[in-house]
Each structure stands twice: as C-alpha cells, then as structure tokens.
C-alpha positions as YAML, in Angstrom:
chain: A
units: angstrom
residues:
- id: 1
  name: MET
  ca: [2.33, 3.40, 21.89]
- id: 2
  name: LYS
  ca: [2.29, 4.19, 18.19]
- id: 3
  name: GLY
  ca: [4.63, 6.69, 16.56]
- id: 4
  name: GLY
  ca: [3.80, 10.38, 16.38]
- id: 5
  name: TYR
  ca: [2.79, 10.89, 20.02]
- id: 6
  name: LYS
  ca: [4.78, 12.35, 22.91]
- id: 7
  name: ASP
  ca: [3.69, 9.53, 25.20]
- id: 8
  name: SER
  ca: [0.88, 7.05, 25.78]
- id: 9
  name: ARG
  ca: [-1.11, 9.63, 27.73]
- id: 10
  name: GLN
  ca: [-1.11, 12.01, 24.76]
- id: 11
  name: GLU
  ca: [-2.13, 9.15, 22.47]
- id: 12
  name: GLU
  ca: [-5.09, 8.35, 24.74]
- id: 13
  name: GLU
  ca: [-6.05, 12.04, 24.96]
- id: 14
  name: TYR
  ca: [-6.03, 12.49, 21.18]
- id: 15
  name: PHE
  ca: [-7.96, 9.25, 20.70]
- id: 16
  name: GLU
  ca: [-10.60, 10.46, 23.15]
- id: 17
  name: ASP
  ca: [-10.82, 13.86, 21.42]
- id: 18
  name: GLY
  ca: [-11.32, 12.11, 18.09]
- id: 19
  name: ARG
  ca: [-13.97, 9.81, 19.52]
- id: 20
  name: GLN
  ca: [-15.88, 12.78, 20.95]
- id: 21
  name: ILE
  ca: [-15.75, 14.65, 17.63]
- id: 22
  name: LEU
  ca: [-16.99, 11.63, 15.66]
- id: 23
  name: THR
  ca: [-19.76, 10.96, 18.15]
- id: 24
  name: ARG
  ca: [-21.01, 14.55, 18.08]
- id: 25
  name: PHE
  ca: [-20.65, 14.73, 14.29]
- id: 26
  name: HIS
  ca: [-22.77, 11.58, 13.93]
- id: 27
  name: ASP
  ca: [-25.40, 12.86, 16.36]
- id: 28
  name: LYS
  ca: [-25.70, 16.12, 14.44]
- id: 29
  name: HIS
  ca: [-25.78, 14.77, 10.89]
- id: 30
  name: ALA
  ca: [-27.11, 11.19, 11.04]
- id: 31
  name: LYS
  ca: [-30.73, 12.14, 10.30]
- id: 32
  name: THR
  ca: [-29.85, 14.28, 7.27]
- id: 33
  name: PHE
  ca: [-26.99, 12.17, 5.92]
- id: 34
  name: GLN
  ca: [-26.62, 11.83, 2.16]
- id: 35
  name: LEU
  ca: [-23.87, 10.06, 0.27]
- id: 36
  name: PRO
  ca: [-21.14, 12.51, -0.84]
- id: 37
  name: TYR
  ca: [-20.36, 12.83, -4.53]
- id: 38
  name: PHE
  ca: [-16.67, 12.20, -3.69]
- id: 39
  name: VAL
  ca: [-14.61, 11.64, -0.55]
- id: 40
  name: GLU
  ca: [-10.84, 12.26, -0.76]
- id: 41
  name: TYR
  ca: [-11.22, 13.31, -4.39]
- id: 42
  name: GLY
  ca: [-7.74, 13.11, -5.93]
- id: 43
  name: PHE
  ca: [-6.74, 15.57, -8.64]
- id: 44
  name: ASN
  ca: [-3.74, 15.82, -10.92]
- id: 45
  name: PHE
  ca: [-3.43, 18.44, -13.66]
- id: 46
  name: GLU
  ca: [-1.07, 21.11, -15.01]
- id: 47
  name: VAL
  ca: [-1.07, 24.90, -14.83]
- id: 48
  name: ASP
  ca: [1.03, 26.23, -17.70]
- id: 49
  name: GLY
  ca: [3.21, 23.13, -17.58]
- id: 50
  name: VAL
  ca: [3.47, 23.01, -13.78]
- id: 51
  name: PRO
  ca: [2.11, 19.73, -12.35]
- id: 52
  name: VAL
  ca: [-0.38, 20.15, -9.50]
- id: 53
  name: THR
  ca: [-1.72, 17.31, -7.37]
- id: 54
  name: GLY
  ca: [-3.74, 16.95, -4.19]
- id: 55
  name: LYS
  ca: [-6.91, 15.67, -2.54]
- id: 56
  name: VAL
  ca: [-10.22, 17.31, -1.60]
- id: 57
  name: ASP
  ca: [-11.77, 16.06, 1.65]
- id: 58
  name: ARG
  ca: [-15.32, 15.96, 0.32]
- id: 59
  name: VAL
  ca: [-17.37, 17.02, -2.70]
- id: 60
  name: ASP
  ca: [-21.18, 17.09, -2.68]
- id: 61
  name: LYS
  ca: [-23.40, 17.43, -5.74]
- id: 62
  name: LEU
  ca: [-26.26, 19.88, -5.26]
- id: 63
  name: PRO
  ca: [-29.76, 19.36, -6.73]
- id: 64
  name: ASP
  ca: [-29.00, 21.83, -9.54]
- id: 65
  name: GLY
  ca: [-25.91, 19.84, -10.57]
- id: 66
  name: ARG
  ca: [-23.37, 22.28, -9.15]
- id: 67
  name: LEU
  ca: [-20.74, 21.28, -6.60]
- id: 68
  name: LEU
  ca: [-20.21, 22.01, -2.91]
- id: 69
  name: ILE
  ca: [-16.65, 21.56, -1.62]
- id: 70
  name: LEU
  ca: [-15.94, 20.82, 2.05]
- id: 71
  name: ASP
  ca: [-12.54, 20.97, 3.71]
- id: 72
  name: TYR
  ca: [-12.51, 19.55, 7.25]
- id: 73
  name: LYS
  ca: [-10.40, 21.39, 9.83]
- id: 74
  name: THR
  ca: [-9.34, 19.83, 13.15]
- id: 75
  name: GLY
  ca: [-7.30, 22.62, 14.75]
- id: 76
  name: LYS
  ca: [-8.46, 24.15, 18.03]
- id: 77
  name: GLN
  ca: [-8.86, 27.53, 16.35]
- id: 78
  name: LEU
  ca: [-9.85, 28.39, 12.79]
- id: 79
  name: LYS
  ca: [-9.08, 31.75, 11.24]
- id: 80
  name: THR
  ca: [-12.33, 32.23, 9.38]
- id: 81
  name: GLY
  ca: [-11.43, 35.65, 8.04]
- id: 82
  name: ARG
  ca: [-9.37, 34.08, 5.25]
- id: 83
  name: ILE
  ca: [-12.10, 31.84, 3.86]
- id: 84
  name: ASP
  ca: [-13.12, 34.21, 1.04]
- id: 85
  name: VAL
  ca: [-9.56, 34.36, -0.36]
- id: 86
  name: ASP
  ca: [-8.03, 31.12, 0.90]
- id: 87
  name: ALA
  ca: [-5.73, 29.66, -1.75]
- id: 88
  name: GLN
  ca: [-6.47, 26.07, -0.74]
- id: 89
  name: LEU
  ca: [-10.20, 26.40, -1.43]
- id: 90
  name: THR
  ca: [-9.46, 28.30, -4.64]
- id: 91
  name: MET
  ca: [-7.25, 25.40, -5.73]
- id: 92
  name: TYR
  ca: [-10.01, 22.93, -4.91]
- id: 93
  name: GLN
  ca: [-12.49, 24.88, -7.03]
- id: 94
  name: LEU
  ca: [-10.06, 24.94, -9.94]
- id: 95
  name: ALA
  ca: [-9.31, 21.21, -9.60]
- id: 96
  name: CYS
  ca: [-12.91, 20.07, -9.26]
- id: 97
  name: GLU
  ca: [-14.17, 22.13, -12.19]
- id: 98
  name: LYS
  ca: [-11.35, 20.80, -14.36]
- id: 99
  name: GLY
  ca: [-11.76, 17.19, -13.31]
- id: 100
  name: LEU
  ca: [-15.49, 16.86, -12.70]
- id: 101
  name: GLY
  ca: [-16.84, 19.15, -15.40]
- id: 102
  name: ALA
  ca: [-19.29, 20.96, -13.13]
- id: 103
  name: GLU
  ca: [-19.40, 24.45, -11.66]
- id: 104
  name: VAL
  ca: [-18.61, 24.97, -7.98]
- id: 105
  name: ALA
  ca: [-21.38, 26.80, -6.14]
- id: 106
  name: GLU
  ca: [-20.04, 26.90, -2.59]
- id: 107
  name: LEU
  ca: [-16.85, 26.36, -0.60]
- id: 108
  name: VAL
  ca: [-16.90, 25.33, 3.06]
- id: 109
  name: PHE
  ca: [-14.43, 25.11, 5.92]
- id: 110
  name: TYR
  ca: [-15.98, 22.61, 8.36]
- id: 111
  name: HIS
  ca: [-14.46, 23.07, 11.81]
- id: 112
  name: LEU
  ca: [-14.83, 19.66, 13.47]
- id: 113
  name: PRO
  ca: [-14.14, 20.64, 17.12]
- id: 114
  name: THR
  ca: [-17.08, 23.09, 17.04]
- id: 115
  name: LEU
  ca: [-19.13, 21.35, 14.30]
- id: 116
  name: LYS
  ca: [-19.52, 24.70, 12.55]
- id: 117
  name: GLU
  ca: [-19.59, 25.34, 8.80]
- id: 118
  name: HIS
  ca: [-17.92, 28.48, 7.51]
- id: 119
  name: LYS
  ca: [-19.14, 29.11, 3.98]
- id: 120
  name: SER
  ca: [-17.90, 31.08, 1.01]
- id: 121
  name: GLY
  ca: [-19.33, 31.55, -2.45]
- id: 122
  name: ARG
  ca: [-17.80, 30.59, -5.76]
- id: 123
  name: ARG
  ca: [-14.41, 32.16, -6.49]
- id: 124
  name: GLU
  ca: [-14.33, 34.91, -9.10]
- id: 125
  name: ALA
  ca: [-12.14, 34.46, -12.18]
- id: 126
  name: ALA
  ca: [-9.63, 37.08, -10.96]
- id: 127
  name: LEU
  ca: [-8.88, 35.07, -7.82]
- id: 128
  name: VAL
  ca: [-8.46, 31.83, -9.78]
- id: 129
  name: ASP
  ca: [-6.16, 33.57, -12.28]
- id: 130
  name: GLY
  ca: [-4.16, 34.99, -9.38]
- id: 131
  name: LEU
  ca: [-3.67, 31.49, -7.99]
- id: 132
  name: LYS
  ca: [-2.50, 30.20, -11.38]
- id: 133
  name: SER
  ca: [0.03, 33.03, -11.55]
- id: 134
  name: THR
  ca: [1.29, 32.22, -8.06]
- id: 135
  name: ILE
  ca: [1.72, 28.54, -8.98]
- id: 136
  name: VAL
  ca: [3.80, 29.41, -12.04]
- id: 137
  name: THR
  ca: [6.00, 32.02, -10.32]
- id: 138
  name: THR
  ca: [6.55, 29.75, -7.31]
- id: 139
  name: ALA
  ca: [7.61, 26.88, -9.59]
- id: 140
  name: GLU
  ca: [10.01, 29.22, -11.40]
- id: 141
  name: SER
  ca: [11.52, 30.36, -8.09]
- id: 142
  name: ILE
  ca: [12.02, 26.75, -7.02]
- id: 143
  name: THR
  ca: [13.68, 25.90, -10.35]
- id: 144
  name: LYS
  ca: [16.03, 28.90, -9.99]
- id: 145
  name: GLU
  ca: [16.67, 27.97, -6.33]
- id: 146
  name: LYS
  ca: [15.39, 31.35, -5.23]
- id: 147
  name: PHE
  ca: [14.15, 31.05, -1.67]
- id: 148
  name: ASP
  ca: [13.70, 34.46, -0.10]
- id: 149
  name: PRO
  ca: [13.59, 34.12, 3.70]
- id: 150
  name: LYS
  ca: [10.43, 35.03, 5.57]
- id: 151
  name: PRO
  ca: [11.54, 34.84, 9.20]
- id: 152
  name: MET
  ca: [9.05, 33.84, 11.89]
- id: 153
  name: ASP
  ca: [10.33, 33.20, 15.40]
- id: 154
  name: SER
  ca: [7.89, 30.33, 16.04]
- id: 155
  name: VAL
  ca: [9.20, 28.52, 12.95]
- id: 156
  name: CYS
  ca: [12.80, 29.68, 12.65]
- id: 157
  name: ARG
  ca: [13.78, 28.53, 16.12]
- id: 158
  name: TRP
  ca: [13.51, 24.90, 14.95]
- id: 159
  name: CYS
  ca: [15.02, 25.33, 11.49]
- id: 160
  name: ASP
  ca: [17.98, 23.14, 10.51]
- id: 161
  name: TYR
  ca: [19.10, 25.53, 7.77]
- id: 162
  name: LYS
  ca: [20.05, 28.59, 9.83]
- id: 163
  name: PRO
  ca: [23.78, 28.26, 8.99]
- id: 164
  name: ILE
  ca: [23.03, 28.91, 5.29]
- id: 165
  name: CYS
  ca: [20.11, 31.33, 5.73]
- id: 166
  name: PRO
  ca: [20.83, 35.00, 4.87]
- id: 167
  name: ILE
  ca: [19.03, 36.07, 8.05]
- id: 168
  name: PHE
  ca: [20.93, 33.87, 10.51]
- id: 169
  name: LYS
  ca: [24.19, 32.83, 8.84]
- id: 170
  name: ASP
  ca: [26.23, 35.55, 10.60]
- id: 171
  name: GLN
  ca: [25.43, 33.87, 13.92]
- id: 172
  name: PHE
  ca: [27.23, 30.77, 12.69]
- id: 173
  name: ALA
  ca: [30.33, 32.51, 11.31]
- id: 174
  name: GLY
  ca: [33.44, 30.51, 12.11]
- id: 175
  name: MET
  ca: [31.50, 27.45, 13.22]
- id: 176
  name: PRO
  ca: [31.99, 24.18, 11.31]
- id: 177
  name: ALA
  ca: [29.03, 23.47, 9.06]
- id: 178
  name: GLU
  ca: [29.74, 19.74, 8.98]
- id: 179
  name: PRO
  ca: [28.25, 17.29, 11.46]
- id: 180
  name: ALA
  ca: [30.41, 16.65, 14.52]
- id: 181
  name: LYS
  ca: [31.61, 13.28, 13.24]
- id: 182
  name: ALA
  ca: [32.79, 14.73, 9.92]
- id: 183
  name: ALA
  ca: [34.42, 17.68, 11.72]
- id: 184
  name: GLY
  ca: [36.69, 15.38, 13.69]
- id: 185
  name: GLU
  ca: [34.59, 14.88, 16.82]
- id: 186
  name: PRO
  ca: [33.53, 11.22, 16.68]
- id: 187
  name: GLU
  ca: [33.03, 11.12, 20.48]
- id: 188
  name: LEU
  ca: [30.33, 13.81, 20.31]
- id: 189
  name: ALA
  ca: [28.69, 12.17, 17.30]
- id: 190
  name: ALA
  ca: [28.68, 8.85, 19.17]
- id: 191
  name: LEU
  ca: [26.95, 10.47, 22.17]
- id: 192
  name: VAL
  ca: [24.26, 11.92, 19.87]
- id: 193
  name: ASP
  ca: [23.64, 8.52, 18.33]
- id: 194
  name: ALA
  ca: [23.69, 6.79, 21.71]
- id: 195
  name: TYR
  ca: [21.07, 9.19, 23.05]
- id: 196
  name: GLY
  ca: [18.85, 8.71, 20.01]
- id: 197
  name: GLU
  ca: [19.16, 4.93, 20.16]
- id: 198
  name: ALA
  ca: [18.40, 4.92, 23.91]
- id: 199
  name: LEU
  ca: [15.23, 6.95, 23.35]
- id: 200
  name: ALA
  ca: [14.16, 4.61, 20.56]
- id: 201
  name: LYS
  ca: [14.70, 1.60, 22.84]
- id: 202
  name: LEU
  ca: [12.77, 3.36, 25.63]
- id: 203
  name: ASP
  ca: [9.78, 3.93, 23.33]
- id: 204
  name: ALA
  ca: [9.89, 0.30, 22.21]
- id: 205
  name: ALA
  ca: [10.18, -0.89, 25.81]
- id: 206
  name: LYS
  ca: [7.21, 1.26, 26.89]
- id: 207
  name: ALA
  ca: [5.10, -0.12, 24.05]
- id: 208
  name: GLY
  ca: [6.11, -3.67, 24.92]
- id: 209
  name: ALA
  ca: [5.41, -3.13, 28.63]
- id: 210
  name: GLU
  ca: [1.95, -1.70, 27.92]
- id: 211
  name: ALA
  ca: [1.07, -4.63, 25.68]
- id: 212
  name: ALA
  ca: [2.36, -7.16, 28.25]
- id: 213
  name: SER
  ca: [0.47, -5.39, 31.04]
- id: 214
  name: LYS
  ca: [-2.83, -5.53, 29.15]
- id: 215
  name: ALA
  ca: [-2.33, -9.19, 28.27]
- id: 216
  name: LEU
  ca: [-1.46, -10.13, 31.86]
- id: 217
  name: ALA
  ca: [-4.39, -8.19, 33.34]
- id: 218
  name: ALA
  ca: [-6.77, -9.83, 30.86]
- id: 219
  name: ALA
  ca: [-5.43, -13.30, 31.71]
- id: 220
  name: LEU
  ca: [-5.75, -12.71, 35.48]
- id: 221
  name: LYS
  ca: [-9.33, -11.45, 35.09]
- id: 222
  name: ALA
  ca: [-10.26, -14.39, 32.85]
- id: 223
  name: LYS
  ca: [-9.05, -16.84, 35.49]
- id: 224
  name: GLY
  ca: [-10.50, -14.89, 38.40]
- id: 225
  name: TYR
  ca: [-7.06, -14.39, 39.99]
- id: 226
  name: VAL
  ca: [-5.87, -11.24, 41.79]
- id: 227
  name: ARG
  ca: [-2.27, -12.43, 42.11]
- id: 228
  name: ALA
  ca: [0.15, -14.60, 40.16]
- id: 229
  name: PHE
  ca: [3.82, -15.57, 40.41]
- id: 230
  name: GLY
  ca: [6.46, -15.90, 37.75]
- id: 231
  name: GLY
  ca: [9.99, -17.16, 38.17]
- id: 232
  name: ARG
  ca: [11.30, -13.71, 39.16]
- id: 233
  name: TYR
  ca: [8.29, -11.47, 39.67]
- id: 234
  name: GLU
  ca: [4.94, -11.30, 41.44]
- id: 235
  name: ALA
  ca: [1.94, -9.54, 39.86]
- id: 236
  name: ALA
  ca: [-1.13, -8.26, 41.70]
- id: 237
  name: LEU
  ca: [-4.31, -6.94, 40.09]
- id: 238
  name: THR
  ca: [-6.37, -4.32, 41.92]
- id: 239
  name: ALA
  ca: [-9.87, -3.64, 40.61]
- id: 240
  name: GLY
  ca: [-10.77, -0.01, 40.06]
- id: 241
  name: VAL
  ca: [-12.89, 2.34, 38.01]
- id: 242
  name: ARG
  ca: [-12.52, 5.75, 36.43]
- id: 243
  name: TRP
  ca: [-14.84, 8.27, 34.83]
- id: 244
  name: GLU
  ca: [-14.63, 9.26, 31.16]
- id: 245
  name: PHE
  ca: [-16.38, 12.37, 29.86]
- id: 246
  name: LEU
  ca: [-17.54, 13.23, 26.36]
- id: 247
  name: ASP
  ca: [-18.01, 16.95, 27.00]
- id: 248
  name: LYS
  ca: [-15.14, 18.23, 29.13]
- id: 249
  name: LYS
  ca: [-16.23, 21.85, 28.79]
- id: 250
  name: LYS
  ca: [-19.56, 21.17, 30.47]
- id: 251
  name: VAL
  ca: [-17.78, 19.35, 33.28]
- id: 252
  name: LEU
  ca: [-15.55, 22.39, 33.82]
- id: 253
  name: GLU
  ca: [-18.55, 24.72, 33.86]
- id: 254
  name: ILE
  ca: [-20.27, 22.62, 36.53]
- id: 255
  name: LEU
  ca: [-17.13, 22.43, 38.65]
- id: 256
  name: LYS
  ca: [-16.55, 26.17, 38.40]
- id: 257
  name: THR
  ca: [-20.15, 26.89, 39.42]
- id: 258
  name: ALA
  ca: [-19.75, 24.58, 42.41]
- id: 259
  name: GLY
  ca: [-16.48, 26.28, 43.42]
- id: 260
  name: LEU
  ca: [-14.48, 23.08, 42.88]
- id: 261
  name: TYR
  ca: [-12.49, 23.95, 39.76]
- id: 262
  name: GLU
  ca: [-9.36, 25.01, 41.65]
- id: 263
  name: LYS
  ca: [-9.51, 21.79, 43.64]
- id: 264
  name: VAL
  ca: [-9.80, 19.52, 40.61]
- id: 265
  name: LEU
  ca: [-8.15, 21.64, 37.86]
- id: 266
  name: ALA
  ca: [-9.11, 19.38, 34.93]
- id: 267
  name: PRO
  ca: [-12.05, 17.10, 34.08]
- id: 268
  name: SER
  ca: [-9.76, 14.24, 33.10]
- id: 269
  name: ALA
  ca: [-7.59, 14.42, 36.23]
- id: 270
  name: PRO
  ca: [-7.61, 11.62, 38.81]
- id: 271
  name: LEU
  ca: [-9.01, 14.12, 41.31]
- id: 272
  name: VAL
  ca: [-12.30, 14.20, 39.39]
- id: 273
  name: ASN
  ca: [-12.60, 10.47, 39.86]
- id: 274
  name: LYS
  ca: [-11.81, 10.86, 43.54]
- id: 275
  name: LEU
  ca: [-14.43, 13.59, 43.81]
- id: 276
  name: LEU
  ca: [-17.13, 11.44, 42.22]
- id: 277
  name: GLU
  ca: [-16.30, 8.52, 44.51]
- id: 278
  name: ASP
  ca: [-16.62, 10.79, 47.57]
- id: 279
  name: LYS
  ca: [-19.84, 9.85, 49.40]
- id: 280
  name: ALA
  ca: [-20.05, 13.37, 50.86]
- id: 281
  name: LEU
  ca: [-20.39, 14.97, 47.41]
- id: 282
  name: ASP
  ca: [-23.59, 16.97, 46.93]
- id: 283
  name: ALA
  ca: [-26.19, 14.68, 45.33]
- id: 284
  name: ASP
  ca: [-27.34, 17.23, 42.74]
- id: 285
  name: LEU
  ca: [-23.76, 17.96, 41.70]
- id: 286
  name: ARG
  ca: [-23.04, 14.24, 41.46]
- id: 287
  name: ALA
  ca: [-26.09, 13.70, 39.25]
- id: 288
  name: ARG
  ca: [-25.13, 16.56, 36.90]
- id: 289
  name: LEU
  ca: [-21.60, 15.23, 36.53]
- id: 290
  name: THR
  ca: [-22.54, 11.57, 36.09]
- id: 291
  name: GLU
  ca: [-24.92, 12.51, 33.26]
- id: 292
  name: LEU
  ca: [-21.87, 13.70, 31.33]
- id: 293
  name: GLY
  ca: [-19.63, 10.72, 32.00]
- id: 294
  name: GLU
  ca: [-19.33, 6.98, 32.02]
- id: 295
  name: ARG
  ca: [-17.92, 4.80, 34.79]
- id: 296
  name: VAL
  ca: [-15.49, 2.33, 33.21]
- id: 297
  name: PRO
  ca: [-13.14, -0.34, 34.59]
- id: 298
  name: ALA
  ca: [-9.65, 0.92, 35.43]
- id: 299
  name: ASP
  ca: [-7.85, -2.03, 36.99]
- id: 300
  name: GLU
  ca: [-4.35, -1.44, 38.31]
- id: 301
  name: LEU
  ca: [-1.61, -4.01, 37.81]
- id: 302
  name: LYS
  ca: [1.34, -3.91, 40.21]
- id: 303
  name: LEU
  ca: [4.57, -5.84, 39.85]
- id: 304
  name: LYS
  ca: [7.38, -6.47, 42.31]
- id: 305
  name: GLU
  ca: [10.54, -8.52, 42.17]
- id: 306
  name: LEU
  ca: [10.62, -11.69, 44.25]
...
C-alpha cells in the first residue's frame, strides 16, 4: 500500500474511481479531442511586489485567438454558485493574460465525477482589481503576523494551534504548552513514539505481505500448483472470481428496482458477487447486471503454520 491511504481497500477503491472517470472522460471526448494550448501551465509574477505562483490545469486557444481556461475538479460535490466570482479562476485569468499575452474569453470548472462543464465569462476589471487588493493586504497581514481567527468546527477540531488561538486559548489555561517529553513526562512521550513507530511498522508489514502474496500466487499459478510448502508454512491457492463494475450507480438502481438493495447494500460488496453466482437469480436481472460489470480472477491465497 502506498502512502496517503487509510488502507489497501481505500487505495483500490480510489484507483477504481479514477479508472472509471478516465474511461468515461475518454469515451465522451475522444472523437472531438484537440491538443490543449497548455497543460499544467505554470505562472510566476508579482502583484505590487508580492510574488504569486501557481499552475493552471489546462488552457485552450480558441479560433479567434482568445483563451479558454479549464480547472478540473474531482470532489463529489461542486458548489457551482461561486464560479462567477471564484478567486482561483480570477487568478488564472490574470496569470494567463500576463504570461501568454492573449485575452481570456471563458473560464470553466470541469467536474470530473459528473463530466459536466460549468462555464463563466471573462472577469470584469473590478473583480481582477479586487483580487490584486486582496493579495496585497493578505501579504501585509502575513508580514505583520496578523492572523485573525475564523473558527469553523469542522476545521478547528483538528487544529494543533488551539493553545495559542484567541478563540480557544482559555480552554488550555494552566496546561503546559510544551510537549510531554519537554514538560518532564518522558514515559508519556515514549508511549506516543512507540505507538507511532508500531503503526509505521504495521503499514510496512502490510505492504510487504501484499507484495509477497501477489508474488507467491503468481508463482503457484505459473507452475500449475494449488499448494506449496516452505520450511515453516504451507500455502494453498483457491481459484475464484469477482465482479467489477464501472457504473455503480446503475447497479444500485437495478438492485433497488428488483428489491435486492437492502440484501446487498453496495455494488462492490462481496454479496453482489454471491448474488451473481446464484443460479436461482432471475435471468433478466442477471443479464442487466452483467452488462455493467466484468468477471475477473480473484484467487484466494491461504497460509497456515506447519
């Protein structure tokens, strides 16, 4: 398992979501594809002495020579109401016109999960000037170390700076601000480190076990074996299959219509595979579901100590 994921299951789920998005994006745009003017266009300039840098996902050049800016969004939900005043798109317009010497005609949020474009016209000068002013005043506040708190429960609950925040510091009155080790509690600090190190070793062990499992299963299949013995362990390979679906929403709709949603609960759950392998399943329902999925090998490797 690579870093950044809760576990291997989440990594596989995100990979599958990405694969579905790319597949549907290709299917929708392949016939009309044209080379972008820029992809990941990097900009670096100054606003009244304040350095500004960043990247634009994609810039297209229109037939009339003007520019179209696209910013790809991957979140499950996109608040489209902000598109006409969004500071990010305003910044991209400012950066592209400065760096590319062409006028921006259109700004687009492209929501990848739904493959929908949310468009906005060129920003007026007042909005661009407002952004410049915000950049300068924000830089000045940072230089003066002026950070006015803007409490939000969803964010503040995880903040490491509550003890020095004007909003929360009273809750920490009388408590030592130093880490436990520096405050004279080396035993507690050691437990924290031990827990962190144990979790790191667990992640590394899981990754190593997954890699060893795949290598062993591949070797057994290549030799045509279903069982092998080591010096201390015995391994057995059981052939199996599972179903993978590109469009989980359609699977859910079909299951709900058939009155089976409560029984299965999710299109990626093992119960869906069990359902599709059930010979008593209605033939029409089976056909509708199999059109949406693919039957792939899912061998199971079991290990026991000798």
